[in-house]
mmCIF file as gemmi writes it, N, C-alpha and C atoms, coordinates in Angstrom:
data_model
loop_
_atom_site.group_PDB
_atom_site.id
_atom_site.type_symbol
_atom_site.label_atom_id
_atom_site.label_alt_id
_atom_site.label_comp_id
_atom_site.label_asym_id
_atom_site.label_entity_id
_atom_site.label_seq_id
_atom_site.pdbx_PDB_ins_code
_atom_site.Cartn_x
_atom_site.Cartn_y
_atom_site.Cartn_z
_atom_site.occupancy
_atom_site.B_iso_or_equiv
_atom_site.pdbx_formal_charge
_atom_site.auth_seq_id
_atom_site.auth_asym_id
_atom_site.pdbx_PDB_model_num
ATOM 1 N N . MET Axp A 1 ? -44.896 79.969 241.14 1 0 ? 1 A 1
ATOM 2 C CA . MET Axp A 1 ? -43.54 80.487 241.185 1 0 ? 1 A 1
ATOM 3 C C . MET Axp A 1 ? -43.336 81.279 242.474 1 0 ? 1 A 1
ATOM 4 N N . GLY Axp A 2 ? -42.208 81.053 243.108 1 0 ? 2 A 1
ATOM 5 C CA . GLY Axp A 2 ? -41.904 81.724 244.354 1 0 ? 2 A 1
ATOM 6 C C . GLY Axp A 2 ? -41.278 83.087 244.148 1 0 ? 2 A 1
ATOM 7 N N . ILE Axp A 3 ? -41.008 83.73 245.224 1 0 ? 3 A 1
ATOM 8 C CA . ILE Axp A 3 ? -40.377 85.051 245.188 1 0 ? 3 A 1
ATOM 9 C C . ILE Axp A 3 ? -38.871 84.935 244.988 1 0 ? 3 A 1
ATOM 10 N N . MET Axp A 4 ? -38.265 83.953 245.668 1 0 ? 4 A 1
ATOM 11 C CA . MET Axp A 4 ? -36.812 83.797 245.572 1 0 ? 4 A 1
ATOM 12 C C . MET Axp A 4 ? -36.428 83.123 244.257 1 0 ? 4 A 1
ATOM 13 N N . LYS Axp A 5 ? -35.361 83.632 243.67 1 0 ? 5 A 1
ATOM 14 C CA . LYS Axp A 5 ? -34.796 82.988 242.487 1 0 ? 5 A 1
ATOM 15 C C . LYS Axp A 5 ? -34.129 81.683 242.917 1 0 ? 5 A 1
ATOM 16 N N . ARG Axp A 6 ? -33.932 80.806 241.991 1 0 ? 6 A 1
ATOM 17 C CA . ARG Axp A 6 ? -33.305 79.512 242.286 1 0 ? 6 A 1
ATOM 18 C C . ARG Axp A 6 ? -31.952 79.714 242.937 1 0 ? 6 A 1
ATOM 19 N N . THR Axp A 7 ? -31.15 80.637 242.421 1 0 ? 7 A 1
ATOM 20 C CA . THR Axp A 7 ? -29.817 80.866 242.992 1 0 ? 7 A 1
ATOM 21 C C . THR Axp A 7 ? -29.906 81.415 244.416 1 0 ? 7 A 1
ATOM 22 N N . ASP Axp A 8 ? -30.891 82.282 244.664 1 0 ? 8 A 1
ATOM 23 C CA . ASP Axp A 8 ? -31.078 82.815 246.02 1 0 ? 8 A 1
ATOM 24 C C . ASP Axp A 8 ? -31.526 81.71 246.98 1 0 ? 8 A 1
ATOM 25 N N . ARG Axp A 9 ? -32.39 80.824 246.498 1 0 ? 9 A 1
ATOM 26 C CA . ARG Axp A 9 ? -32.869 79.711 247.309 1 0 ? 9 A 1
ATOM 27 C C . ARG Axp A 9 ? -31.705 78.791 247.671 1 0 ? 9 A 1
ATOM 28 N N . GLU Axp A 10 ? -30.833 78.508 246.709 1 0 ? 10 A 1
ATOM 29 C CA . GLU Axp A 10 ? -29.669 77.666 246.971 1 0 ? 10 A 1
ATOM 30 C C . GLU Axp A 10 ? -28.711 78.324 247.959 1 0 ? 10 A 1
ATOM 31 N N . ARG Axp A 11 ? -28.508 79.621 247.803 1 0 ? 11 A 1
ATOM 32 C CA . ARG Axp A 11 ? -27.63 80.359 248.71 1 0 ? 11 A 1
ATOM 33 C C . ARG Axp A 11 ? -28.206 80.344 250.128 1 0 ? 11 A 1
ATOM 34 N N . ALA Axp A 12 ? -29.51 80.554 250.246 1 0 ? 12 A 1
ATOM 35 C CA . ALA Axp A 12 ? -30.169 80.526 251.564 1 0 ? 12 A 1
ATOM 36 C C . ALA Axp A 12 ? -30.049 79.14 252.184 1 0 ? 12 A 1
ATOM 37 N N . ARG Axp A 13 ? -30.28 78.103 251.393 1 0 ? 13 A 1
ATOM 38 C CA . ARG Axp A 13 ? -30.189 76.736 251.899 1 0 ? 13 A 1
ATOM 39 C C . ARG Axp A 13 ? -28.784 76.453 252.412 1 0 ? 13 A 1
ATOM 40 N N . HIS Axp A 14 ? -27.78 76.922 251.667 1 0 ? 14 A 1
ATOM 41 C CA . HIS Axp A 14 ? -26.384 76.724 252.074 1 0 ? 14 A 1
ATOM 42 C C . HIS Axp A 14 ? -26.094 77.429 253.404 1 0 ? 14 A 1
ATOM 43 N N . ARG Axp A 15 ? -26.538 78.665 253.532 1 0 ? 15 A 1
ATOM 44 C CA . ARG Axp A 15 ? -26.28 79.416 254.777 1 0 ? 15 A 1
ATOM 45 C C . ARG Axp A 15 ? -27.067 78.854 255.946 1 0 ? 15 A 1
ATOM 46 N N . LEU Axp A 16 ? -28.272 78.406 255.696 1 0 ? 16 A 1
ATOM 47 C CA . LEU Axp A 16 ? -29.106 77.862 256.768 1 0 ? 16 A 1
ATOM 48 C C . LEU Axp A 16 ? -28.662 76.474 257.208 1 0 ? 16 A 1
ATOM 49 N N . ALA Axp A 17 ? -27.823 75.824 256.421 1 0 ? 17 A 1
ATOM 50 C CA . ALA Axp A 17 ? -27.335 74.483 256.774 1 0 ? 17 A 1
ATOM 51 C C . ALA Axp A 17 ? -26.54 74.504 258.072 1 0 ? 17 A 1
ATOM 52 N N . SER Axp A 18 ? -26.015 75.661 258.457 1 0 ? 18 A 1
ATOM 53 C CA . SER Axp A 18 ? -25.222 75.75 259.68 1 0 ? 18 A 1
ATOM 54 C C . SER Axp A 18 ? -26.102 75.82 260.93 1 0 ? 18 A 1
ATOM 55 N N . LEU Axp A 19 ? -27.418 75.952 260.762 1 0 ? 19 A 1
ATOM 56 C CA . LEU Axp A 19 ? -28.312 75.965 261.922 1 0 ? 19 A 1
ATOM 57 C C . LEU Axp A 19 ? -28.409 74.572 262.522 1 0 ? 19 A 1
ATOM 58 N N . HIS Axp A 20 ? -28.21 74.488 263.815 1 0 ? 20 A 1
ATOM 59 C CA . HIS Axp A 20 ? -28.329 73.203 264.501 1 0 ? 20 A 1
ATOM 60 C C . HIS Axp A 20 ? -29.354 73.25 265.62 1 0 ? 20 A 1
ATOM 61 N N . SER Axp A 21 ? -29.874 74.427 265.868 1 0 ? 21 A 1
ATOM 62 C CA . SER Axp A 21 ? -30.907 74.622 266.888 1 0 ? 21 A 1
ATOM 63 C C . SER Axp A 21 ? -32.096 75.317 266.235 1 0 ? 21 A 1
ATOM 64 N N . PRO Axp A 22 ? -33.271 75.154 266.793 1 0 ? 22 A 1
ATOM 65 C CA . PRO Axp A 22 ? -34.455 75.791 266.219 1 0 ? 22 A 1
ATOM 66 C C . PRO Axp A 22 ? -34.371 77.322 266.263 1 0 ? 22 A 1
ATOM 67 N N . VAL Axp A 23 ? -34.799 77.94 265.178 1 0 ? 23 A 1
ATOM 68 C CA . VAL Axp A 23 ? -34.883 79.393 265.066 1 0 ? 23 A 1
ATOM 69 C C . VAL Axp A 23 ? -36.287 79.714 264.577 1 0 ? 23 A 1
ATOM 70 N N . THR Axp A 24 ? -36.948 80.644 265.244 1 0 ? 24 A 1
ATOM 71 C CA . THR Axp A 24 ? -38.296 81.02 264.866 1 0 ? 24 A 1
ATOM 72 C C . THR Axp A 24 ? -38.311 82.458 264.345 1 0 ? 24 A 1
ATOM 73 N N . LEU Axp A 25 ? -38.931 82.642 263.202 1 0 ? 25 A 1
ATOM 74 C CA . LEU Axp A 25 ? -39.198 83.969 262.653 1 0 ? 25 A 1
ATOM 75 C C . LEU Axp A 25 ? -40.613 84.324 263.078 1 0 ? 25 A 1
ATOM 76 N N . VAL Axp A 26 ? -40.777 85.413 263.803 1 0 ? 26 A 1
ATOM 77 C CA . VAL Axp A 26 ? -42.099 85.847 264.246 1 0 ? 26 A 1
ATOM 78 C C . VAL Axp A 26 ? -42.448 87.09 263.429 1 0 ? 26 A 1
ATOM 79 N N . HIS Axp A 27 ? -43.435 86.954 262.558 1 0 ? 27 A 1
ATOM 80 C CA . HIS Axp A 27 ? -43.805 88.033 261.647 1 0 ? 27 A 1
ATOM 81 C C . HIS Axp A 27 ? -45.122 88.656 262.098 1 0 ? 27 A 1
ATOM 82 N N . PHE Axp A 28 ? -45.082 89.95 262.38 1 0 ? 28 A 1
ATOM 83 C CA . PHE Axp A 28 ? -46.251 90.708 262.825 1 0 ? 28 A 1
ATOM 84 C C . PHE Axp A 28 ? -46.849 91.471 261.65 1 0 ? 28 A 1
ATOM 85 N N . THR Axp A 29 ? -48.139 91.368 261.502 1 0 ? 29 A 1
ATOM 86 C CA . THR Axp A 29 ? -48.868 92.068 260.457 1 0 ? 29 A 1
ATOM 87 C C . THR Axp A 29 ? -50.27 92.35 260.974 1 0 ? 29 A 1
ATOM 88 N N . GLN Axp A 30 ? -51.082 93.014 260.182 1 0 ? 30 A 1
ATOM 89 C CA . GLN Axp A 30 ? -52.483 93.192 260.531 1 0 ? 30 A 1
ATOM 90 C C . GLN Axp A 30 ? -53.269 93.471 259.275 1 0 ? 30 A 1
ATOM 91 N N . GLU Axp A 31 ? -54.572 93.288 259.369 1 0 ? 31 A 1
ATOM 92 C CA . GLU Axp A 31 ? -55.431 93.38 258.195 1 0 ? 31 A 1
ATOM 93 C C . GLU Axp A 31 ? -55.39 94.759 257.54 1 0 ? 31 A 1
ATOM 94 N N . ARG Axp A 32 ? -55.496 95.799 258.31 1 0 ? 32 A 1
ATOM 95 C CA . ARG Axp A 32 ? -55.52 97.156 257.754 1 0 ? 32 A 1
ATOM 96 C C . ARG Axp A 32 ? -54.147 97.801 257.867 1 0 ? 32 A 1
ATOM 97 N N . CYS Axp A 33 ? -53.263 97.353 257.013 1 0 ? 33 A 1
ATOM 98 C CA . CYS Axp A 33 ? -51.895 97.864 257.007 1 0 ? 33 A 1
ATOM 99 C C . CYS Axp A 33 ? -51.435 97.977 255.568 1 0 ? 33 A 1
ATOM 100 N N . TRP Axp A 34 ? -51.269 99.199 255.077 1 0 ? 34 A 1
ATOM 101 C CA . TRP Axp A 34 ? -50.916 99.368 253.676 1 0 ? 34 A 1
ATOM 102 C C . TRP Axp A 34 ? -49.476 98.945 253.391 1 0 ? 34 A 1
ATOM 103 N N . LEU Axp A 35 ? -48.643 98.823 254.409 1 0 ? 35 A 1
ATOM 104 C CA . LEU Axp A 35 ? -47.273 98.362 254.212 1 0 ? 35 A 1
ATOM 105 C C . LEU Axp A 35 ? -47.134 96.839 254.316 1 0 ? 35 A 1
ATOM 106 N N . CYS Axp A 36 ? -48.134 96.191 254.896 1 0 ? 36 A 1
ATOM 107 C CA . CYS Axp A 36 ? -48.08 94.745 255.116 1 0 ? 36 A 1
ATOM 108 C C . CYS Axp A 36 ? -48.514 94.03 253.836 1 0 ? 36 A 1
ATOM 109 N N . THR Axp A 37 ? -47.556 93.471 253.149 1 0 ? 37 A 1
ATOM 110 C CA . THR Axp A 37 ? -47.876 92.807 251.886 1 0 ? 37 A 1
ATOM 111 C C . THR Axp A 37 ? -47.743 91.305 252.014 1 0 ? 37 A 1
ATOM 112 N N . ASP Axp A 38 ? -48.42 90.61 251.143 1 0 ? 38 A 1
ATOM 113 C CA . ASP Axp A 38 ? -48.29 89.159 251.104 1 0 ? 38 A 1
ATOM 114 C C . ASP Axp A 38 ? -46.908 88.741 250.631 1 0 ? 38 A 1
ATOM 115 N N . ARG Axp A 39 ? -46.196 89.636 249.941 1 0 ? 39 A 1
ATOM 116 C CA . ARG Axp A 39 ? -44.855 89.305 249.455 1 0 ? 39 A 1
ATOM 117 C C . ARG Axp A 39 ? -43.898 89.052 250.609 1 0 ? 39 A 1
ATOM 118 N N . ALA Axp A 40 ? -43.974 89.852 251.645 1 0 ? 40 A 1
ATOM 119 C CA . ALA Axp A 40 ? -43.099 89.655 252.807 1 0 ? 40 A 1
ATOM 120 C C . ALA Axp A 40 ? -43.396 88.306 253.454 1 0 ? 40 A 1
ATOM 121 N N . ARG Axp A 41 ? -44.662 88.015 253.622 1 0 ? 41 A 1
ATOM 122 C CA . ARG Axp A 41 ? -45.058 86.735 254.212 1 0 ? 41 A 1
ATOM 123 C C . ARG Axp A 41 ? -44.616 85.574 253.321 1 0 ? 41 A 1
ATOM 124 N N . SER Axp A 42 ? -44.822 85.694 252.036 1 0 ? 42 A 1
ATOM 125 C CA . SER Axp A 42 ? -44.423 84.639 251.094 1 0 ? 42 A 1
ATOM 126 C C . SER Axp A 42 ? -42.923 84.406 251.124 1 0 ? 42 A 1
ATOM 127 N N . LEU Axp A 43 ? -42.157 85.483 251.189 1 0 ? 43 A 1
ATOM 128 C CA . LEU Axp A 43 ? -40.705 85.354 251.243 1 0 ? 43 A 1
ATOM 129 C C . LEU Axp A 43 ? -40.275 84.634 252.52 1 0 ? 43 A 1
ATOM 130 N N . LEU Axp A 44 ? -40.865 84.999 253.641 1 0 ? 44 A 1
ATOM 131 C CA . LEU Axp A 44 ? -40.535 84.343 254.907 1 0 ? 44 A 1
ATOM 132 C C . LEU Axp A 44 ? -40.947 82.871 254.898 1 0 ? 44 A 1
ATOM 133 N N . GLU Axp A 45 ? -42.08 82.562 254.267 1 0 ? 45 A 1
ATOM 134 C CA . GLU Axp A 45 ? -42.499 81.163 254.157 1 0 ? 45 A 1
ATOM 135 C C . GLU Axp A 45 ? -41.513 80.359 253.316 1 0 ? 45 A 1
ATOM 136 N N . GLU Axp A 46 ? -41.061 80.95 252.212 1 0 ? 46 A 1
ATOM 137 C CA . GLU Axp A 46 ? -40.075 80.271 251.361 1 0 ? 46 A 1
ATOM 138 C C . GLU Axp A 46 ? -38.77 80.055 252.116 1 0 ? 46 A 1
ATOM 139 N N . LEU Axp A 47 ? -38.344 81.064 252.837 1 0 ? 47 A 1
ATOM 140 C CA . LEU Axp A 47 ? -37.104 80.957 253.6 1 0 ? 47 A 1
ATOM 141 C C . LEU Axp A 47 ? -37.22 79.879 254.676 1 0 ? 47 A 1
ATOM 142 N N . ALA Axp A 48 ? -38.327 79.856 255.398 1 0 ? 48 A 1
ATOM 143 C CA . ALA Axp A 48 ? -38.517 78.862 256.45 1 0 ? 48 A 1
ATOM 144 C C . ALA Axp A 48 ? -38.553 77.447 255.875 1 0 ? 48 A 1
ATOM 145 N N . ALA Axp A 49 ? -38.983 77.305 254.641 1 0 ? 49 A 1
ATOM 146 C CA . ALA Axp A 49 ? -39.055 75.98 254.013 1 0 ? 49 A 1
ATOM 147 C C . ALA Axp A 49 ? -37.677 75.424 253.657 1 0 ? 49 A 1
ATOM 148 N N . GLU Axp A 50 ? -36.661 76.239 253.719 1 0 ? 50 A 1
ATOM 149 C CA . GLU Axp A 50 ? -35.319 75.813 253.313 1 0 ? 50 A 1
ATOM 150 C C . GLU Axp A 50 ? -34.524 75.145 254.429 1 0 ? 50 A 1
ATOM 151 N N . SER Axp A 51 ? -35.053 75.126 255.649 1 0 ? 51 A 1
ATOM 152 C CA . SER Axp A 51 ? -34.333 74.485 256.75 1 0 ? 51 A 1
ATOM 153 C C . SER Axp A 51 ? -35.323 73.885 257.734 1 0 ? 51 A 1
ATOM 154 N N . ARG Axp A 52 ? -35.027 72.669 258.169 1 0 ? 52 A 1
ATOM 155 C CA . ARG Axp A 52 ? -35.903 72.041 259.162 1 0 ? 52 A 1
ATOM 156 C C . ARG Axp A 52 ? -35.764 72.713 260.526 1 0 ? 52 A 1
ATOM 157 N N . HIS Axp A 53 ? -34.738 73.547 260.71 1 0 ? 53 A 1
ATOM 158 C CA . HIS Axp A 53 ? -34.525 74.245 261.971 1 0 ? 53 A 1
ATOM 159 C C . HIS Axp A 53 ? -35.166 75.632 262.001 1 0 ? 53 A 1
ATOM 160 N N . LEU Axp A 54 ? -35.717 76.053 260.878 1 0 ? 54 A 1
ATOM 161 C CA . LEU Axp A 54 ? -36.293 77.394 260.775 1 0 ? 54 A 1
ATOM 162 C C . LEU Axp A 54 ? -37.807 77.284 260.67 1 0 ? 54 A 1
ATOM 163 N N . SER Axp A 55 ? -38.506 78.055 261.508 1 0 ? 55 A 1
ATOM 164 C CA . SER Axp A 55 ? -39.969 78.035 261.451 1 0 ? 55 A 1
ATOM 165 C C . SER Axp A 55 ? -40.497 79.468 261.443 1 0 ? 55 A 1
ATOM 166 N N . LEU Axp A 56 ? -41.716 79.598 260.96 1 0 ? 56 A 1
ATOM 167 C CA . LEU Axp A 56 ? -42.361 80.908 260.856 1 0 ? 56 A 1
ATOM 168 C C . LEU Axp A 56 ? -43.628 80.908 261.692 1 0 ? 56 A 1
ATOM 169 N N . HIS Axp A 57 ? -43.764 81.935 262.504 1 0 ? 57 A 1
ATOM 170 C CA . HIS Axp A 57 ? -44.972 82.131 263.321 1 0 ? 57 A 1
ATOM 171 C C . HIS Axp A 57 ? -45.557 83.482 262.926 1 0 ? 57 A 1
ATOM 172 N N . LEU Axp A 58 ? -46.791 83.479 262.426 1 0 ? 58 A 1
ATOM 173 C CA . LEU Axp A 58 ? -47.46 84.708 262.016 1 0 ? 58 A 1
ATOM 174 C C . LEU Axp A 58 ? -48.331 85.235 263.151 1 0 ? 58 A 1
ATOM 175 N N . VAL Axp A 59 ? -48.246 86.531 263.395 1 0 ? 59 A 1
ATOM 176 C CA . VAL Axp A 59 ? -48.996 87.15 264.5 1 0 ? 59 A 1
ATOM 177 C C . VAL Axp A 59 ? -49.779 88.334 263.959 1 0 ? 59 A 1
ATOM 178 N N . ASP Axp A 60 ? -51.07 88.37 264.273 1 0 ? 60 A 1
ATOM 179 C CA . ASP Axp A 60 ? -51.907 89.525 263.943 1 0 ? 60 A 1
ATOM 180 C C . ASP Axp A 60 ? -51.679 90.561 265.044 1 0 ? 60 A 1
ATOM 181 N N . PHE Axp A 61 ? -51.048 91.645 264.697 1 0 ? 61 A 1
ATOM 182 C CA . PHE Axp A 61 ? -50.662 92.698 265.631 1 0 ? 61 A 1
ATOM 183 C C . PHE Axp A 61 ? -51.856 93.213 266.443 1 0 ? 61 A 1
ATOM 184 N N . ALA Axp A 62 ? -52.986 93.433 265.778 1 0 ? 62 A 1
ATOM 185 C CA . ALA Axp A 62 ? -54.162 93.978 266.462 1 0 ? 62 A 1
ATOM 186 C C . ALA Axp A 62 ? -54.835 92.942 267.354 1 0 ? 62 A 1
ATOM 187 N N . ALA Axp A 63 ? -54.81 91.681 266.928 1 0 ? 63 A 1
ATOM 188 C CA . ALA Axp A 63 ? -55.498 90.632 267.681 1 0 ? 63 A 1
ATOM 189 C C . ALA Axp A 63 ? -54.669 90.083 268.835 1 0 ? 63 A 1
ATOM 190 N N . GLU Axp A 64 ? -53.353 90.25 268.777 1 0 ? 64 A 1
ATOM 191 C CA . GLU Axp A 64 ? -52.473 89.717 269.824 1 0 ? 64 A 1
ATOM 192 C C . GLU Axp A 64 ? -51.516 90.791 270.356 1 0 ? 64 A 1
ATOM 193 N N . PRO Axp A 65 ? -52.067 91.847 270.954 1 0 ? 65 A 1
ATOM 194 C CA . PRO Axp A 65 ? -51.209 92.93 271.439 1 0 ? 65 A 1
ATOM 195 C C . PRO Axp A 65 ? -50.22 92.489 272.518 1 0 ? 65 A 1
ATOM 196 N N . GLU Axp A 66 ? -50.601 91.476 273.309 1 0 ? 66 A 1
ATOM 197 C CA . GLU Axp A 66 ? -49.699 90.998 274.364 1 0 ? 66 A 1
ATOM 198 C C . GLU Axp A 66 ? -48.454 90.349 273.765 1 0 ? 66 A 1
ATOM 199 N N . THR Axp A 67 ? -48.595 89.688 272.634 1 0 ? 67 A 1
ATOM 200 C CA . THR Axp A 67 ? -47.442 89.086 271.964 1 0 ? 67 A 1
ATOM 201 C C . THR Axp A 67 ? -46.54 90.176 271.402 1 0 ? 67 A 1
ATOM 202 N N . ALA Axp A 68 ? -47.146 91.179 270.782 1 0 ? 68 A 1
ATOM 203 C CA . ALA Axp A 68 ? -46.368 92.303 270.252 1 0 ? 68 A 1
ATOM 204 C C . ALA Axp A 68 ? -45.607 93.002 271.376 1 0 ? 68 A 1
ATOM 205 N N . GLU Axp A 69 ? -46.259 93.224 272.489 1 0 ? 69 A 1
ATOM 206 C CA . GLU Axp A 69 ? -45.609 93.871 273.631 1 0 ? 69 A 1
ATOM 207 C C . GLU Axp A 69 ? -44.443 93.032 274.154 1 0 ? 69 A 1
ATOM 208 N N . ARG Axp A 70 ? -44.652 91.718 274.227 1 0 ? 70 A 1
ATOM 209 C CA . ARG Axp A 70 ? -43.595 90.822 274.721 1 0 ? 70 A 1
ATOM 210 C C . ARG Axp A 70 ? -42.335 90.906 273.857 1 0 ? 70 A 1
ATOM 211 N N . PHE Axp A 71 ? -42.51 91.097 272.549 1 0 ? 71 A 1
ATOM 212 C CA . PHE Axp A 71 ? -41.369 91.193 271.642 1 0 ? 71 A 1
ATOM 213 C C . PHE Axp A 71 ? -40.921 92.633 271.401 1 0 ? 71 A 1
ATOM 214 N N . GLY Axp A 72 ? -41.611 93.595 271.994 1 0 ? 72 A 1
ATOM 215 C CA . GLY Axp A 72 ? -41.238 94.997 271.829 1 0 ? 72 A 1
ATOM 216 C C . GLY Axp A 72 ? -41.617 95.575 270.481 1 0 ? 72 A 1
ATOM 217 N N . VAL Axp A 73 ? -42.587 94.968 269.817 1 0 ? 73 A 1
ATOM 218 C CA . VAL Axp A 73 ? -43.032 95.439 268.505 1 0 ? 73 A 1
ATOM 219 C C . VAL Axp A 73 ? -44.104 96.511 268.701 1 0 ? 73 A 1
ATOM 220 N N . THR Axp A 74 ? -43.867 97.685 268.098 1 0 ? 74 A 1
ATOM 221 C CA . THR Axp A 74 ? -44.81 98.787 268.236 1 0 ? 74 A 1
ATOM 222 C C . THR Axp A 74 ? -45.425 99.206 266.906 1 0 ? 74 A 1
ATOM 223 N N . GLN Axp A 75 ? -44.877 98.705 265.799 1 0 ? 75 A 1
ATOM 224 C CA . GLN Axp A 75 ? -45.39 99.027 264.471 1 0 ? 75 A 1
ATOM 225 C C . GLN Axp A 75 ? -45.3 97.787 263.592 1 0 ? 75 A 1
ATOM 226 N N . VAL Axp A 76 ? -46.161 97.751 262.59 1 0 ? 76 A 1
ATOM 227 C CA . VAL Axp A 76 ? -46.139 96.656 261.624 1 0 ? 76 A 1
ATOM 228 C C . VAL Axp A 76 ? -45.926 97.196 260.221 1 0 ? 76 A 1
ATOM 229 N N . PRO Axp A 77 ? -45.379 96.432 259.344 1 0 ? 77 A 1
ATOM 230 C CA . PRO Axp A 77 ? -44.928 95.051 259.504 1 0 ? 77 A 1
ATOM 231 C C . PRO Axp A 77 ? -43.615 94.986 260.278 1 0 ? 77 A 1
ATOM 232 N N . ALA Axp A 78 ? -43.429 93.883 260.952 1 0 ? 78 A 1
ATOM 233 C CA . ALA Axp A 78 ? -42.187 93.663 261.708 1 0 ? 78 A 1
ATOM 234 C C . ALA Axp A 78 ? -41.908 92.172 261.766 1 0 ? 78 A 1
ATOM 235 N N . THR Axp A 79 ? -40.632 91.829 261.723 1 0 ? 79 A 1
ATOM 236 C CA . THR Axp A 79 ? -40.227 90.438 261.867 1 0 ? 79 A 1
ATOM 237 C C . THR Axp A 79 ? -39.145 90.357 262.942 1 0 ? 79 A 1
ATOM 238 N N . VAL Axp A 80 ? -39.36 89.455 263.874 1 0 ? 80 A 1
ATOM 239 C CA . VAL Axp A 80 ? -38.424 89.245 264.978 1 0 ? 80 A 1
ATOM 240 C C . VAL Axp A 80 ? -37.839 87.84 264.819 1 0 ? 80 A 1
ATOM 241 N N . ILE Axp A 81 ? -36.533 87.744 264.992 1 0 ? 81 A 1
ATOM 242 C CA . ILE Axp A 81 ? -35.857 86.452 264.877 1 0 ? 81 A 1
ATOM 243 C C . ILE Axp A 81 ? -35.509 85.964 266.258 1 0 ? 81 A 1
């Protein structure tokens, strides 16, 4: 069972139908982060699955500091669209 309810999934699919260009969700997390939960990642994965134009890229904040710097991310969890 997913995080999103069926009605929420349908609403998301309807809103995402207007996407005609690729959109990437970049989600920053790290292993030792008490705020970084699998629920956030699961929700983003479910959302990305609702449109062929939406993709999810997961970034380990500690392992890829140059990526975090490029996006201006200084704390985790964070998601950049």
